[in-house]
C-alpha positions as CSV (number, residue, x, y, z in Angstrom):
1,X,105.6,109.0,101.7
2,X,107.5,105.9,103.1
3,X,107.8,107.7,106.5
4,X,104.0,108.3,106.5
5,X,103.4,104.6,105.7
6,X,105.8,103.5,108.4
7,X,104.2,105.8,111.1
8,X,100.7,104.7,110.2
9,X,101.6,101.0,110.7
10,X,102.9,101.4,114.3
11,X,100.5,99.9,116.9
12,X,100.2,101.1,120.5
13,X,100.2,98.5,123.3
14,X,100.3,98.7,127.1
15,X,102.3,96.3,129.3
16,X,102.1,95.8,133.0
17,X,105.2,96.1,135.3
18,X,107.7,93.2,135.1
19,X,106.2,91.9,131.9
20,X,108.6,90.2,129.4
21,X,108.7,91.5,125.8
22,X,111.5,89.2,124.8
23,X,113.3,86.3,126.6
24,X,116.9,85.4,126.4
25,X,117.9,83.7,123.1
26,X,114.8,85.1,121.3
27,X,115.2,86.9,118.0
28,X,114.4,90.6,118.0
29,X,111.7,91.2,115.3
30,X,110.2,94.6,116.2
31,X,110.9,98.3,116.3
32,X,109.8,99.7,119.6
33,X,109.2,103.3,120.7
34,X,108.7,103.9,124.4
35,X,105.7,106.3,124.7
36,X,105.4,106.1,128.5
37,X,107.3,103.9,130.9
38,X,110.6,102.1,130.9
39,X,112.4,99.0,129.5
40,X,115.4,97.1,130.9
41,X,117.7,95.2,128.6
42,X,121.2,93.9,129.3
43,X,121.6,96.2,132.4
44,X,120.6,99.3,130.5
45,X,117.4,101.3,131.0
46,X,115.3,102.7,128.0
47,X,113.0,105.6,128.8
48,X,110.2,107.8,127.3
49,X,110.8,108.7,123.6
50,X,113.6,106.3,123.0
51,X,113.7,103.9,120.1
52,X,114.7,100.2,120.6
53,X,115.4,97.6,118.0
54,X,116.9,99.8,115.2
55,X,120.4,98.3,115.7
56,X,119.0,94.7,115.3
57,X,117.1,95.9,112.2
58,X,120.4,96.3,110.4
59,X,121.6,92.8,111.2
60,X,121.1,89.6,109.4
61,X,118.2,87.6,110.9
62,X,120.6,85.0,112.4
63,X,122.4,87.7,114.4
64,X,119.2,89.2,116.0
65,X,119.3,86.8,119.0
66,X,119.6,88.5,122.4
67,X,121.6,87.3,125.4
68,X,119.3,88.6,128.1
69,X,115.6,89.3,128.8
70,X,113.8,92.5,127.8
71,X,111.3,93.5,130.6
72,X,109.3,96.5,131.7
73,X,110.2,98.1,135.0
74,X,106.8,99.6,135.5
75,X,103.5,99.9,133.6
76,X,104.7,100.9,130.1
77,X,103.0,102.0,126.8
78,X,104.8,101.2,123.6
79,X,104.4,101.8,119.9
80,X,105.4,98.7,118.0
81,X,106.2,97.9,114.4
82,X,107.2,94.4,113.3
83,X,110.4,94.3,111.1
84,X,108.3,92.4,108.5
85,X,105.9,95.4,108.2
86,X,108.8,97.8,108.1
87,X,110.4,96.1,105.2
88,X,107.0,96.0,103.4
89,X,106.7,99.7,103.9
90,X,110.1,100.5,102.4
91,X,109.9,97.9,99.7
92,X,112.3,95.2,100.8
93,X,115.3,94.4,103.0
94,X,117.5,97.4,103.9
95,X,120.5,96.5,101.7
96,X,118.2,95.8,98.7
97,X,116.3,99.1,99.1
98,X,119.4,101.2,99.5
99,X,120.8,99.7,96.3
100,X,117.5,100.2,94.4
101,X,117.3,103.8,95.6
102,X,120.8,104.5,94.4
103,X,119.9,103.1,91.0
104,X,116.7,105.1,90.8
105,X,118.5,108.3,91.8
106,X,120.6,108.0,88.7
107,X,117.8,107.3,86.3
108,X,114.9,109.4,87.8
109,X,116.6,112.6,86.6
110,X,116.4,111.2,83.0
111,X,112.7,111.0,83.3
112,X,112.4,114.5,84.5
113,X,114.5,116.0,81.8
114,X,112.8,117.2,78.6
115,X,114.3,117.5,75.2
116,X,114.8,121.2,75.1
117,X,114.5,122.6,71.6
118,X,114.8,126.2,70.7
119,X,111.2,126.8,69.6
120,X,111.6,130.6,70.1
121,X,113.2,130.8,66.6
122,X,110.2,129.2,64.9
123,X,107.4,131.2,63.2
124,X,104.0,130.0,62.0
125,X,105.4,129.6,58.5
126,X,107.7,126.9,59.8
127,X,104.8,124.4,60.4
128,X,103.0,121.9,58.2
129,X,99.4,121.2,59.0
130,X,98.6,117.5,59.1
131,X,95.2,116.9,60.7
132,X,92.3,118.6,62.6
133,X,92.4,116.9,66.0
134,X,89.3,118.4,67.6
135,X,87.1,121.4,68.1
136,X,86.2,122.8,71.5
137,X,84.1,125.6,72.9
138,X,86.8,128.2,72.6
139,X,89.2,126.9,70.0
140,X,90.4,124.2,67.6
141,X,93.4,121.8,67.8
142,X,95.5,120.8,64.9
143,X,98.3,118.2,64.5
144,X,101.3,120.0,63.0
145,X,104.9,119.2,62.2
146,X,107.7,121.7,62.4
147,X,109.8,121.8,59.2
148,X,113.3,122.4,60.8
149,X,113.2,119.4,63.2
150,X,110.3,117.3,61.8
151,X,108.8,117.0,65.2
152,X,105.0,116.5,65.8
153,X,103.1,119.0,67.9
154,X,99.6,120.2,68.8
155,X,98.7,123.7,67.8
156,X,95.7,125.0,69.6
157,X,94.1,128.0,67.8
158,X,91.7,130.3,69.7
159,X,89.9,132.9,67.6
160,X,90.3,136.4,69.1
161,X,86.7,137.2,68.3
162,X,85.6,134.3,70.6
163,X,87.8,135.6,73.3
164,X,86.4,139.1,73.0
165,X,82.7,138.0,72.8
166,X,83.0,135.6,75.7
167,X,85.2,137.9,77.9
168,X,87.7,135.1,78.3
169,X,90.9,137.2,78.0
170,X,91.8,136.1,81.6
171,X,90.9,132.5,80.8
172,X,93.4,132.2,77.9
173,X,96.1,134.0,80.0
174,X,95.4,131.5,82.8
175,X,95.9,128.6,80.4
176,X,99.3,129.9,79.1
177,X,100.5,130.7,82.7
178,X,99.7,127.2,83.8
179,X,101.3,125.6,80.8
180,X,104.5,127.6,81.3
181,X,104.9,126.2,84.8
182,X,104.6,122.5,83.8
183,X,107.8,120.4,83.9
184,X,106.9,116.7,84.5
185,X,106.8,113.7,82.3
186,X,103.1,113.1,83.2
187,X,102.1,116.6,82.1
188,X,101.9,117.9,78.6
189,X,104.9,120.0,77.6
190,X,104.4,123.6,76.4
191,X,106.7,124.9,73.7
192,X,105.5,128.5,73.0
193,X,102.7,130.8,71.9
194,X,102.1,132.8,68.7
195,X,99.6,135.4,67.7
196,X,98.3,137.1,64.5
197,X,95.4,139.3,63.6
198,X,92.8,136.6,64.1
199,X,94.1,134.0,66.5
200,X,96.1,133.1,69.7
201,X,98.1,130.0,69.1
202,X,99.4,127.6,71.9
203,X,102.0,125.0,70.8
204,X,102.4,121.9,72.9
205,X,103.8,118.4,72.5
206,X,101.8,115.8,70.6
207,X,101.0,112.9,72.9
208,X,100.4,109.7,70.9
209,X,97.9,107.4,72.5
210,X,94.2,107.0,73.4
211,X,91.9,108.8,75.8
212,X,91.4,107.0,79.1
213,X,87.7,107.5,78.5
214,X,87.9,105.1,75.5
215,X,90.3,102.7,77.2
216,X,88.0,102.1,80.1
217,X,85.2,101.3,77.7
218,X,87.5,98.9,75.9
219,X,88.3,97.2,79.2
220,X,84.8,97.2,80.8
221,X,84.7,97.3,84.6
222,X,88.2,97.6,86.0
223,X,89.3,95.4,88.9
224,X,91.2,96.9,91.9
225,X,94.6,96.3,90.5
226,X,93.8,98.0,87.2
227,X,92.0,100.9,89.0
228,X,95.0,101.4,91.3
229,X,97.3,101.8,88.3
230,X,95.3,104.7,86.9
231,X,94.1,106.3,90.1
232,X,97.6,106.3,91.6
233,X,98.9,108.2,88.5
234,X,96.1,110.7,88.7
235,X,97.0,111.3,92.3
236,X,100.6,111.9,91.3
237,X,99.6,114.3,88.6
238,X,97.3,116.3,90.9
239,X,100.0,116.4,93.5
240,X,102.4,117.9,91.0
241,X,99.9,120.4,89.7
242,X,98.9,121.5,93.1
243,X,102.6,121.9,94.1
244,X,102.7,124.5,91.3
245,X,99.6,126.1,92.8
246,X,97.6,125.1,89.7
247,X,94.0,124.1,90.2
248,X,92.8,122.0,87.3
249,X,89.0,122.1,87.6
250,X,88.2,119.4,84.9
251,X,89.5,116.1,86.1
252,X,87.9,113.4,83.9
253,X,89.0,110.4,81.8
254,X,88.8,112.4,78.5
255,X,91.7,114.7,79.6
256,X,94.1,111.8,80.3
257,X,95.9,110.1,77.4
258,X,97.0,106.5,77.8
259,X,100.3,106.7,76.0
260,X,101.9,104.0,73.8
261,X,103.7,102.6,76.9
262,X,100.3,102.3,78.8
263,X,101.0,105.2,81.2
264,X,98.9,108.4,81.6
265,X,99.6,111.9,80.6
266,X,97.4,114.9,81.3
267,X,97.0,116.9,78.0
268,X,94.7,119.8,78.3
269,X,95.2,122.9,80.5
270,X,92.2,124.8,79.1
271,X,90.5,125.0,82.5
272,X,93.6,125.3,84.7
273,X,94.3,128.3,86.8
274,X,97.3,129.4,88.9
275,X,96.2,130.4,92.5
276,X,98.3,132.8,94.5
277,X,98.6,130.5,97.5
278,X,97.3,127.2,99.0
279,X,94.7,129.2,100.9
280,X,93.4,131.1,97.8
281,X,89.9,130.5,96.4
282,X,88.4,131.0,93.0
283,X,84.7,131.3,92.1
284,X,84.2,130.7,88.4
285,X,81.9,127.8,87.5
286,X,84.2,125.7,85.3
287,X,84.3,122.0,84.3
288,X,82.1,119.2,83.1
289,X,78.8,118.8,85.0
290,X,79.0,115.2,86.1
291,X,82.5,115.8,87.6
292,X,81.9,119.2,89.3
293,X,82.2,119.4,93.1
294,X,79.3,120.7,95.3
295,X,81.3,123.8,96.2
296,X,81.7,124.8,92.6
297,X,78.0,124.5,92.0
298,X,77.1,126.5,95.2
299,X,79.3,129.4,93.9
300,X,80.7,130.0,97.4
301,X,84.4,129.7,96.3
302,X,86.6,126.6,96.0
303,X,90.2,125.6,96.0
304,X,92.5,122.6,95.2
305,X,90.2,120.0,96.9
306,X,87.7,120.4,94.1
307,X,90.1,118.3,92.0
308,X,90.0,115.5,94.6
309,X,86.2,115.4,94.3
310,X,86.5,114.9,90.5
311,X,89.1,112.2,91.1
312,X,86.6,110.4,93.3
313,X,84.1,110.6,90.5
314,X,86.7,109.0,88.1
315,X,87.5,106.4,90.7
316,X,83.8,105.4,90.9
317,X,83.5,105.4,87.1
318,X,86.4,103.1,86.7
319,X,85.1,100.5,89.1
320,X,81.4,100.9,88.7
321,X,81.1,101.7,85.0
322,X,79.2,105.0,85.3
323,X,79.4,108.3,87.2
324,X,77.6,108.3,90.6
325,X,75.3,111.3,90.1
326,X,72.7,111.4,87.4
327,X,74.7,109.2,85.1
328,X,72.7,109.7,81.9
329,X,74.7,111.8,79.4
330,X,71.5,113.5,78.3
331,X,70.6,114.7,81.8
332,X,69.9,118.4,82.2
333,X,72.8,120.2,84.0
334,X,70.3,121.4,86.6
335,X,69.3,117.8,87.4
336,X,73.0,116.8,87.6
337,X,73.9,119.8,89.9
338,X,71.0,119.0,92.3
339,X,72.0,115.4,92.5
340,X,75.5,116.4,93.3
341,X,74.5,119.0,96.0
342,X,71.7,117.0,97.6
343,X,72.3,113.4,96.7
344,X,74.5,110.7,98.3
345,X,76.8,108.2,96.7
346,X,75.3,104.7,96.3
347,X,77.5,101.8,95.3
348,X,76.4,98.8,93.2
349,X,76.0,95.5,94.9
350,X,78.7,93.9,92.8
351,X,81.4,96.2,94.2
352,X,82.9,94.2,97.1
353,X,86.2,96.1,97.6
354,X,85.3,97.9,100.8
355,X,88.6,99.6,101.1
356,X,88.0,101.2,97.7
357,X,84.6,102.3,98.8
358,X,86.1,103.9,101.9
359,X,88.6,105.9,99.8
360,X,85.9,107.0,97.4
361,X,83.8,108.2,100.3
362,X,86.8,110.2,101.5
363,X,87.4,111.8,98.0
364,X,83.7,112.5,97.5
365,X,83.2,114.0,101.0
366,X,81.1,117.1,100.8
367,X,83.4,118.7,103.3
368,X,86.3,119.7,101.0
369,X,88.9,119.8,103.8
370,X,88.5,116.1,104.6
371,X,89.2,114.8,101.1
372,X,93.0,114.8,101.1
373,X,93.4,113.3,104.6
374,X,96.1,115.8,105.6
375,X,98.6,115.4,102.8
376,X,99.2,113.6,99.5
377,X,101.5,111.2,101.4
378,X,98.6,110.4,103.8
379,X,96.4,109.7,100.7
380,X,99.0,107.4,99.2
381,X,99.2,105.2,102.4
382,X,95.4,104.7,102.6
383,X,94.7,101.0,103.2
384,X,93.4,100.6,99.7
385,X,97.0,101.1,98.5
386,X,98.5,98.5,100.8
387,X,101.2,96.8,98.9
388,X,101.1,99.2,96.0
389,X,104.6,100.1,94.8
390,X,104.6,103.9,94.3
391,X,108.3,104.1,93.6
392,X,108.0,101.5,90.8
393,X,105.1,103.5,89.4
394,X,107.3,106.7,89.4
395,X,109.9,104.8,87.4
396,X,107.3,103.2,85.1
397,X,108.3,99.8,86.2
398,X,104.7,98.5,86.8
399,X,103.3,96.5,83.9
400,X,100.3,98.5,82.6
401,X,96.9,96.7,82.4
402,X,96.4,97.9,78.8
403,X,98.5,99.0,75.9
404,X,96.3,101.0,73.4
405,X,96.2,99.7,69.8
406,X,96.7,102.8,67.6
407,X,95.7,103.0,64.0
408,X,98.1,104.2,61.4
409,X,97.2,107.8,60.3
410,X,97.4,109.0,56.8
411,X,97.8,112.8,56.3
412,X,97.5,115.2,53.5
413,X,100.1,117.8,54.6
414,X,99.7,121.4,53.6
415,X,101.3,124.6,55.0
416,X,99.7,125.3,58.4
417,X,98.7,128.9,57.6
418,X,96.9,127.6,54.5
419,X,95.0,125.1,56.6
420,X,94.0,127.9,59.1
421,X,93.0,130.3,56.3
422,X,90.8,127.6,54.8
423,X,89.1,127.0,58.1
424,X,88.7,130.7,59.0
425,X,85.1,131.8,58.3
426,X,84.2,135.5,57.8
427,X,82.8,135.8,61.3
428,X,86.2,134.7,62.7
429,X,88.0,137.7,61.3
430,X,89.1,140.1,64.1
431,X,88.9,143.8,63.2
432,X,89.2,145.0,66.8
433,X,92.5,146.4,68.1
434,X,93.4,144.6,71.4
435,X,96.3,145.1,73.8
436,X,95.7,142.0,76.1
437,X,97.5,139.7,73.6
438,X,101.0,141.3,74.2
439,X,102.2,138.4,76.3
440,X,101.5,135.8,73.6
């Protein structure tokens, strides 16, 4: 990403023949690439494609003084980057950055490592049920604790009868396949699956915190700095997901938890799908209406760029206080879909951050191929992120704009299987014999 940022800051300038770039006793303060033409310095000629100034870049400022003129020998086109901008791109002076990167190299591996516990030996009898966390369209999530290690987890329980009646066998397999690929501190950690006569169970880590949806309502309208903090993390998370060939399909504030340290974690893989390649498409209409991309709604196939559209919707919501298309929660899905397909993004008059508007327009471009801007590195060096320290974000060294205040929970623990039995109604009993559950 630093390379992309450096390259994007070079400026092209043309000089006439015998024009002086630097005079004797001046300090060299620029990196210069000769695109077409020739420079003469200290009796040596520099031609097309050569880099000049890199040796001086490594010297202390007082030692960058030259003892002869630098002049063009004919009409010459150069690409120029001031040392000051170069240091801004890499995050400081060379010696400081090299030391910082060495320190980070030693500690970054610690962030990537997970505590590996042997969950394969656990059975459903080894869990205590603590609390019902939530009920969704396809299943229910419980907070549980394993008896051997006393760790907290989330147990997602999906009734087999629901899977059969909704023909979502492939859906639950997609979710498990995606979960098994995840290995990043900003993505929920998957432990293992279980099954019995009535349910498929997916065991993941418990992430203590507060939904970003509620945090942004606590904060009100976010300023550019606060928005950068959250949008940058979402970009990192999507970059990691897409590197696994996972398309998420439901990017929205409700699916990101602001943890106790103020940083984000993506927690729900219920809509995720692993695609065969970067060129693959999928066709299922999946997601939350206000955040769906036009290509999903048109049912003509879509790929990873659909997640960037949803990111743009989140971006708008953080800075403007509502979603851009048919923002009423009670809006009919058809009204929402028509607004997304046929409407255009309009920004409130109070939003004066025009670089932010430019990036939102890019992410919510109705031509999917234009949203990324070529690569995630290119997205990260967009002018709206000028000065943003991505490396510090990766190391969780940026001070979060908000630390959630969490209430102390009081549980009435009972054996998990007793909790499930109590919550299982007669219509959730599965009498069918199935073979699609073999991999759970």
